[in-house]
N, C-alpha and C positions, 0 to 999 in steps of 0.2 A: 336723433335719438341718443339719449345719454344714460349711461348706468351708473348708478350710486351704490356703494356698499357702506352701510353704517356699523360701525364697531363701538359696543358700549360694554363697560364693564358690569358683569352681572352681580347683583346682590352687594353692591359696593358700600353702601351704608351700613348694613349690619356687620359686613366683615371689618370695616374700619374700627367699630367698637371693640372688637377683640384685641386691638393693639394697644388700649388704655389710652389715657389723655394726652401723654407725651408722644403723639403719634405724627403731628403735621410735618415735621422735616422728613419722617419714613415716606409719607404719602407723596410729598412733593418728588422724592428720587424715584420712588415707583413710576409716577406719572410720566416723568421725564424719561426714565428707562423704557416705559413700554411705547411711547411716542417715537422714541428712536428706532425700535425694533420693527413697529408695525410701518414706520416710512421706509425702513431698509427692505424689507420683506416685500411690500407692494411695488416700490420702485424698480425693483429688479425685474418686475414684470410690465414695466414702462406705465405705471400708474403713478398718482400722487395723492397724498394723505393730506387732509387739512385737520387741524387739532380744533375742536368743539368743547369747549367747557372742561378741558383737561381729561374727564373720565369717559370722553366720547370722541370717535374719529370719523370724518366723512371721507371716503375713497372715491375718485373718479375711476371706475373700474372697467371701462369699455374694454371688450375682448377677453374678459376673463369669465371662466365657467364654474360651475360649481366644484368641479375637481381642484381648482386654483384655490379656491377659498378654503377648501378642507385642508389642502397642504399647508397653507399659512396658519390655520387654526392650530394644526397639530404642534408647529413649531412654537406658537405662543404658549400652548397649554404645557409644553415642557421646561419652558423658560419662567413662567411666572406663577405665582400661588393663586392669583385671581382668575377667574374664567371671563371669557368675553362672548357676548352674543352678536352675531353678524345678521344684519337685515339687507336684504339687496332688492333694489327696485330700479326700474326704467321707465322713461318717458320723453316726451318731445322736448321739454324743458327741463332743467335742473330741479326745480321746485316740484314738478309732477313726478320726477325720479323720486326725490325725497318722500313724496306722499305715498307712492306706490311702496316703498321699502317699510314705511311706517304701517300700511295697511297689512302687509304681509306679517309683521311682527304681531301686530294687534289682533288680527284674526287667526293666528296659528297656524300660517301654511308653511308648514315644515319642510324644508329642503333636505336637511341632513339633522337627525335629532341628536345623534351621539355628539356632534360637534356644534349644536346650538346655532344652526344656520336656518334662517327664514327668508320667504319673500319669493321674487320672481327674477329669473335670470334671462339676460337676452344677449348672448355671446356674439351673435353673428351680425350685429349692427356694423355698419361701415361709414356711419355718419361721422362728419367731423365735429371736433369738441372745441369750443371757444373759451378760451380764458382771458380774463383782463387784469393786468397788473398796474396798480396805481400807486403813486408816492406823491409826497409833498415836494413841490419845486423849491429849492432853496430854504430847507429847513433850518440850515446854519444861521442865516440871519435872526430866525425867531429866538435862537438860544442866546442871542447878545442881550436880550431884554426879558427873557423868561426863564426861570429856574428849570432844572430838568421835570421836577413833578408837575410844573405847569404845562410843559411840553407834553406830558403824558395826558393830561387832562384834554388838551386841545386835539391830541390825536384820536383819543377815545371818543370824543365829541363828533368828530368827522366819520369814525367808524359807525357810531349808532345811527347818523343820517345816511351813509352809505348802505348800511344793511337795510334800513326800511325803504329805502328809494328803490334798491334793485329787488328787493322782495316783491315789490308792486309789478316788477317786470319778469317775475318767475325765475329769478336767480338768486344765488347763494353767495353771500360774502363773507370773507374770513380775514382776521388780521394776521399778518405773518411777522410781526415784529417791527421794531425801529419805526419807521413811518411808511411801511409797505402794507398794501392789501391786495387780495387777489378776489375776483370774482368769476364763479362758474356761471358762465354767461348765456343767456337767450339772445336771438336775433333782436328782440325788443330792447334788451339792455345794452347791447352794443350801439344801436341806434339812438339810444336815449343819454349816453354818456357825456356828450356836449352839454346837455341841459343840467346834469348833476354837477360837472365842473363849473359851469356858470353860477349855480346855486351856492356852492361853497366859496367861490370868488365873491359872491355879494354878500353873503350872510356872514363869514368868517374872515374875509380879506386874505384868504390862501389860495393859492394856485396850486393845481394838482396836474400831474403828468400821467397819461394812459397810454399803455403798451398793449396791443390786442394780439393774441396769437391763435391759429386755427390749424388744428392737427387732427391725426386719426388716432393718436393717443394721447392720455392726459400729460405724460411727460414732454411729448412733442408740443402739446399746445403751450404749456407752461414755458418751455424753452424759448419759443417763437415770441411769446408775450414778453419776457424779459429781455429778449434780444431788441424787440421795438422799443421798450422803455430806455434801454442802452443806447439806441440810436437817437432817441429825442435828447438825452443828455449829450451825446457828441455833437449834434448840431447846434445846441445852445452853447457848448463850450467852444465851439469853432467861431463863435460871434455872429452866425446868423439867427434870423427870427426861428424860434424852435415850433414845432407844431404841437398842439396840447395832446394830439392823439396821433398814433402811428400803429399800422396793422400790418401783419406779416401771416401767409399761410404756407403750408408746404405744397 
């Protein structure tokens, strides 16, 4: 069982118009500042936040109850002029949790009207969370023949393929910057990761590494996923044949 909390800026379009046409730099600074604060507040509660389209955030929030969300919402309301809506959902897979949160907001299932919180909470779940951390193996060699923008184009093409592939496995993929991606993963996604790595190798002539982490909190799962990815690099750098996938559990 996984719980997701989706935070979205409310009435963002109409609000941006009040800033005039010379607003884009202000919006970019606002979005960056908001992401920093949301990540800080949730990470202090052992959660992890994924940026989605800059005005929306996905939080793996296992273990958090309504009161935790109210506490965070109060802080955000004091710090920013914009308001945020929080939709909470849970399910057997990440995509199902996303749908449950969406259902709660769409149907007006109010958990706290004053602080714009909707959906369904499952604080007592003790299931493990699985996170996959993928990166491009030896991106440095690609930079010898490709300009920075061409590298970005390659990375976003991989991201698009990764998002579609793992969505079919009821999992959610996020670009983390650089050549790094994270997948909030179902068991089906974990079992299929070799297939995806082979597909990118065949189609794009690019090798991927994948570290998998399984933990009872989101931060624990991400930590183990990154540690797994680091282990792959260490094996490679030692001169031994590296595994494409490495998995750790708490």
